N, C-alpha and C positions, 0 to 999 in steps of 0.2 A: 504494498502500501503506501502512495506517496505521498505526502503530506503535505497539504495544502494551506496553512493558516487561513489565508481570502475565504477561500472554500469553508473551510472549520467555524469561521466568525460570518459566515453568512447564515449558512445550518442555526448555529445559536442564536442568532437575532432574531428568525424565525420564533423560535420554540420560545424563547424569553418573550415577544411581544405576544405570543397565545397564552404562554400562562396569565402574565401580567394581565391581560384584558380579562382572562377567567377568573381569576382572584381577585380582581377588581367587581365584577357583575355579583361574583357571589356573596361581597361583604359590603358590596354600596357602596363603597367606597373608595378613595384612591387611594394605589398602591404606591409605598414610597418607595421610587427606585436610587440606587446608590448611584451619584454624583458619577459621570463622565459613561453610565450606563444608560442613559437615555437612549428612548429612538434618534431623535434629531443626533446626538454623542456620536452613535455608531456608525451614523451614515458619512459623518464627517472628519470618521476616527484617520488620522495620518500617524497616530504615535506608532506604540511599539505592539504590534498584532499581536502578539505570544502574551503579551502583559496584562493586555485587555481580554483575552482569550481566557488566562486563570481568574480574572475578577470575576466575568459571567459562567463560567462555570459552577464559581461558589455560591456565585447567586441564585444560580438555576438550582441547585441542591439545596439550598432553602427553600425554595420556591415550589420544589418535588416536596419535599419535607408536610407543607400546607395543603397541596393539592391530593385529593384522593382515589382511587380508579371510578367510584361512583361519580363523583364532581365532572372525572376529565369524560365518563360517558355520555352523561349530558351536555356538556360541550361539544361533541361532537358530531355533528348535524348534517343533512343532507346538506345545505347551503357552506359546508367547510370545503376551504379551497385545499384540494386534493397536494398540493405544495406544500403546506402546514402538515397534513398527515406525514408524509413522505418525508420530511424534517424532524417530524417526532420520534417518527420509525426510525430514524438515525442517528440521533438522538439516546434512543434510549437504549436501542441495541452498540453501541460504542460505549456505555457506561460500565459495561461487563457487571451488573449489578445481580447477582442470583438471588436480590429476595420476595418476598410476594407480593411485594407491593409492586415494583418492577416491570416483574412476569407479567402481572394483571394489568399493568399499562400498555404494557409490546405488543401484549394478548390483544387489546381493545382496540389499537392504533392498528394492525397487519386484521383484523377484523373487519373496522373501517372500511378500509382501503380494498378488503373483498368485497363487500355488498357494496361499493360505487365507484367502478371504474369508467374512466375517463370515458370510453366508449360501452353503449350499454352491449352486454352479451360479449364483453371482451376473452372474458377468464373460461367462457366456453369452446370457443373458438380452438381444434385440435387436429390438426393435419397427420400425417407420416411423414417419416423420413426418408431418403431416397435409398437409403439402405433397407426401409422395410417397418423401422423398429416406432416407435410412439416416443416422439420428442417429449422432453420434459412439460409441466403444463404451463399457460402461461403465467400465471399466475404464478408460479415460482420463479420465471423468467425475468419478470416487473420486478422480482422483491431481489433477485440476483441483483439486477439494473440499481435497483435503491439503494444496496448497500454493497454496491463496488467498493466505496473506496471506503469502507469500515473492514475493522479486524472482524471478523468473523469467526466465533469459532468452527472447529469441525467435527463434526457429526460421525460419533462414535456406532459402531456395529451395534453393539445392541440397542441403542436408539433408535435405529432404525426401524428393529423389529419391533419394537413399543411404538412404532408411526404408524405400521402395519393396523395396530389393534382400533386406528382408529375407525377404519373402514365399514368394521362391523358394529362399532358404535354408532355412527354414523347411521345406518340402517336400522336400528337400533331404535333410535331416536324418532325418525320417521314413520317407525311400527305404533308410537305412544296416541289412542286416543282420549285419554280420560286423563286431567289433573294428578289425579291421585293415583292413579297406576303408576304416573310421572315420578313423582317426588318418591313413594313406596319402592320403584326400583334400584332407590341409591344411584341412578346416571350421574347425576350433578358431582360429589365428593369421591367419585370412581374417577370422573375426567380428571378430577381437581389433582387427586395424587397423582393421576397418569402424567400431567404435565409436570407437575413437583419433581419426579423422576427424571425428567428430562435433563436435568442440571444446566449446565451451561451450554448443551444442546440448543433447549429452547429458539435459543437466537439464530440458528441457523436459517436462511434463506427456506432449506424442505420443512423445516419443521414446521414451518409458521406457514408454511405453504401447505402443512396439513391439515391443519390445527384453526385456521382459519375459515374454511369452508364448513367441518365440522359445527363450530361456532356458529356460522349463519344459518345454515339447518336446521340446528337443535335451536335457538332462538327464534324462528320462525315458527316451528312446531312450541315451542312453551309460550310464547306470545299468547298465539289462537287459543291453544288450551284453558291457560289461565281468562280471556277475555270468555268463554264462556261460560267458564263456571265463577265468574262475577257477573256476569248476565243473569243465568239461573239464580243465584243466591239475589240479585237486586229482583229478578220475577218474584219468586217466595214474597219478598219485604214490601214487594207492592199489592200482593194480594193479601197477605195479612193487616196491611196498612188499611185497607178499605174494608177491609171484616172490622177494624177499631180493634184489631192486636197490635202489641211494642214489640214483644222479645220473641225472636226467630228462632232462638236455642241456644244449648249453654256449649260454650268450647273449654279445655282446659277449668272449668268449675265456675265461667264468668259468662253471663248474659249477654247474648248478643243480641242487640235491639236495634231497630229499623235504621235510629238516628244515627247508630255505628255502619252501619251498607251504607247510608246519604253519602258519611264523611268519609266512604273509604277513596282512595286517589288509584284508582287503578293504574295510571299513567306516570305515577309515581314510582309504583312500587318495580315496573318492569324497568325504570330506570338504573332502580337503585345494580350493584353485584348480585348473581345469582346467590355465591357461597355465602351470601352477606345479608341476605336477605327470605333466605331459605325457612327461616322460622315464621316471620308473615307468610309467605307462598303458604304453609303447611295448615298456619291457623285457615287461610282462607280454604282449603281444600279440604281440612275438617269440617268445617261450616255446612258445605257443599256437600258432604257425606253424609252427613247429619238432617241434614234439610231433604237431601235424597229419600231417606229412609225413611223419614217421618215428618211427613210437612207438617208446619206449622194450624195452617188452617183443618186439618184431620185429626192433628194430633188433639185440637180444641176440641172438635166433635166428640173425640173416642171419650176423651175428658169428663163429656157433660153427659154421652152415655153411662159412664162407670159411678157418677154420683146419681143418674137418677137409678140405676139398680142395685146401688147400696142405703136406699132409701125405702123403708119398709112397705109392702105395696104399689112400688111404685109410685110414678109423679105426674100430675093430672096435665094430661095434653091439652090445646088449647080448644077442644071440641067439648071440653070437659068429661073427659073418657079416659080411663087410668088403666095404661098398659098393663097386657098381661104378661107376666114373669115367662121367659120362653123354660120349655122346659131341659132336664137334667136331660144328658143323653150319655150312651156309651160308643164314643169313636172310632175306638179300636174296634169294638163288636160291627160296627158301619162300616169300616172301612174291609173290615175280612167278610162282610155281606155282600158286596158290591160284584156284579155280575156282566160278564161277557159286553152283554147286550148294552148296560149301561157305559162301560168302557168304551162301545163303537158310538153312541150317542154321543157321549162329550168330546171323543176326538174330532165327530163332526162339526163340533161348535168352535173347536178348537182353530181348526183348518181357515172358519169361515174367519174368524178372528186376526187370524197371521194375513190373510188376504184381504180385509178392509185394514189393517193398517199399512201395508205392504203397498197397497192403494193412495192412503193420506200419503205416506212419506215422499212417495216416489212423487208426487205433481205436487207438494209443496213446497214454498218458499225454503230453499238451505236454511235460512236465518231462523226460523220454527218449527223446522219437522221436527225437531228432537220432542217437541207436545204434543203428543197426538189427542184429541177431545174424545172422551168414551161417553157415553149415556148419563152418568153419573160423578163422573171426577175426569182428570187430565191426566193421562197415562205418560209417563217421562222418560225419554230412552236415553238414554246414554249414546255418545258418539259413536263406538264402535256398535251398539245394536242399531244406531239409525243408517250405520252402512255397511249393516247384513242387511238391512230392508231392501238399500238402494244392489245390492251386487246383481252381478252380472255371472254369476262362476259358481251357483247355488248347484248348479246339476252336475261338475265337476265330481273326481274321486280323487278327492286332496284332504289335508289336515286345512285347510281354510275353509274347502265349501261346507267340510263335517260341522267347525267350530260355528260356523256362520247359521249353519241350519239348522245345528242346537241352539242358538243363541235365537232365532228365529222364536223359537217353542218355548223357551222362560218366559221371553218377554208377552206371549201369547197366554201362558202358561198365570201371570201375574197378571193380567188384564181379565180374565175370567175368573180367576179367584176374588180378585176384588169386585168384580159386578154381584157377583153371589153373596159377596157378604156386604155390598148395599142394600140388594133386595132381602136377604137374611134382619137389617138392620129393620127395614122399610116395612115386613110385613109383619113384626114379632106381635101384631095383636092377632095374629089369624093361626094356631095351630097349624092349620093344615100347609098354608104357604109356606109358612118359617121350615117343618119339617120338609117341603119338595126341596128348599133353598139347602137346608143340612146334608140331606142326602148328595145332591148335587156337588158341593163342598168334599164331603167323601172322597166322591170319585174323582174327584181334582187333584186329591190329595195323595191317591195312590199314582196315578201319572206321574202327580208331582217326584213322588218319592225316584219311581222310573228314570225320569229324564235329569232326575241330580246324579245318581248314579251315572248315568251316561257320560253328563257332562263332566264329571269329576275327573274320568278315565280319560278323558279328550285333554284338559287342564293338565292330567300330568303328563298326557306323551307329548304335549305344545311343549313342558317348561325340559321334557327332555331333549326336546328336538334343538331347546332354544330360541322358540319362540315366544319369549317371554311376554310381550304386550298381548298376545294374543291370550296367551294362558289367564294373565292375568283381567284379561276384558271377561271371557268366562266365569271367574271367578264372581267377577263384579255382579254381572244379570244373574250368577247361583246366589247371591247375598240378598238379590232383590227379592227371588223366589222365597228364599227360608224366612225374611219376613214377615210373607204374607201368611205362608205356611202356620211360624209361629203365632200369627195373629187368630188363626182357624183356630187353633189347638185351645188357644185362652178361651174363646168366644161361645165356642159349642163344649167345652170340658169344665165350664162355670160349676160351681155346688151351689146345689138349692139352701 
């Protein structure tokens, strides 16, 4: 590397100006720049360039201590001049600083350059060499050119092998269809550990050219899933507010209110560093999981029903009639008495429900297809379930097709059980009608048990083959069905 002090001065001056502006915006106050390092002074510099460089580096070290990766993330926008980002990358790589903070900043800048090429689609253009070999990716070539004047570290053989792991991680990240599944997978801390294990090799153009595309792909998936989760939470909050309620659910022993959701700054959370914001993301994920399993409006209805059941003789209705206490049934005996004819009839109903949901999901606006309007309730689908209902590969003889068909059946069972439960509550004053719905629920429990066993086998098979997102998607659907089955057991197995 040929040293060029004037070239170094130009690079550091660009970085210094960017850092000063960033800190000034953050503090909303002027940053006191050391005498002789003001922009005008640097432009007119006629003294000892090396001495000026030494002072600039000391000043930049101080600014670096004040600026966090999260602040840098906010500052790098689509309007940022690529020249500034390239100067930042040169500066950060030249520092040879192996700290987490410097690596995170370098990570951010490299990913920014990948996301914002000078020419749209620039990084996708890739041909073949004259000898038939595949040349270096365009982004890696660009990084080599940007860092040509930098003394980049060598890429150790063991680190080359580690970089190959990003291919499978990128594929895994692309497969997540639910925020809970993504966070539960542990992929974020695993990737962070992988980056740390690269040591100085992390600053090699080849490493940065591998990490940046992964970051871009993961960020796109994460942002979409996080947005879907927050939108679902806001939907629950709006419904609850319209009903006059205020408490959505409890996370870590703390009540989450409609006001908390209204104050949730989604954009600000996404600007934070993932590793630092994990706890906040997980709280959003936990709240979504809680609401999905036990929506506040339906929970309030169940509590009211329980209160009525606890009152001796029942509670008077609006018409002045007193509800009849539902009979006590032997649920196990009812399930044992289920006939093949009953199973056949219920199978026909399930197929009709599957088809109805499929028609709605395929024609609905993609923004709203995860909430399917049923007769008495809204059926909420996970992104994976919605995708299964839209899949064009259901007739394949493959694991993904088998899993998708299983998800269709699990969703249909949840819908049928919920419908029968609603009918059961509405007809509790008629022992005859109540018994008919109870019999239907007994049949559904038999089918649910069989389907749950099949789904569990497929989940294990998917996990063994490394298809963890698919395994997690099936697990989520199974949990929803399990919640419905538990509710049936509690309602029909009550004591008089």
